[in-house]
C-alpha angles and dihedrals in degrees: 000000000000091000090049093054090045089055091051092051092050090048092050090050090050093054092043088059094047114123117253100192144010136222106248100175138024134185121177126333113349123168134187139192129208120218089255093055123093096216142000109279110125115106109229121227135188113280092021109152116242120214128194113284092024112153118213127194128186116204125214112312090003130127138188135184123205124196124193114232100226104055111357097256104164139203121198111202116200133202118308096012135133129195142165118221119211131181144157123210118223121169091341092306124107129223104214134211128167125196112205109202095178141327140046128314138162120209131198112192121194120209107300119220104183102043141319121302111249133203118191121196132172089268109023151024122226125196135181142148099217120003152119126226148149124232126190111191124192127169091226105036099034131224120330113198124192120183125223101170147339135034110308130178127194122204123197106203094195090059096029088225133130129209131186118237110235129203118263091015135101122221122200119198123190133167113275093357130107119254115272113214124180141146110284108254118238089234090061092050091050090049093053090046090052090053090055092045092054093057097038092247097134137350116242110260128186129187121236112260118242116252132190092229110068090201090063127067133181118217122193117213133188128213121193117201117193118205128186127188131208091273089059092247110150127211131179130218115201116200124189121197139164133223 
């Protein structure tokens, strides 16, 4: 009987240490820390397994993408960001929670079976079942949420208030301050698109504008010019034009 219980305990520990996600993409210097580590020091590589409570940090001009193993839910982590990935496995499905310490991430959540996906920031808590969104978190300016898809709710614990994230709008949540909600500026959209372009996440795509004359059509094009100085510092100029 003692041997049987020992086997059960070992089996439970094995499953508790089972990876919940994997690193699918890396650009630049990305580091991670397991819960057993004292500090971030391990250099992250593509296909590295991610366990619950793993902390990931992207250095300047770095990028990482994490994909959960059960359903493909993904987190794209942009330059100068830091997150902690948490998850619990139940019947081969994973309940997911992300803690964003600082920085910029975009998340695409597939339909969750066990419970809602949760994102925790210094100022807010986001929850959804199936959604896509951006969040830009800064200790001084708060959390900026931009919706891409799905039904998303934002809770501000300091106010004990919840707001729904609406398409084409930006919501800012900050401790002890009312929600700020406004139409997402075009400049912000262009900025996020430029971030994706820099790490080859998605090509810029623009819809054709409607015209009164069906024989005419307006096509928007994008030209990216890369410049590099003597110090090997690279900059990009993004030009948009119509024809």
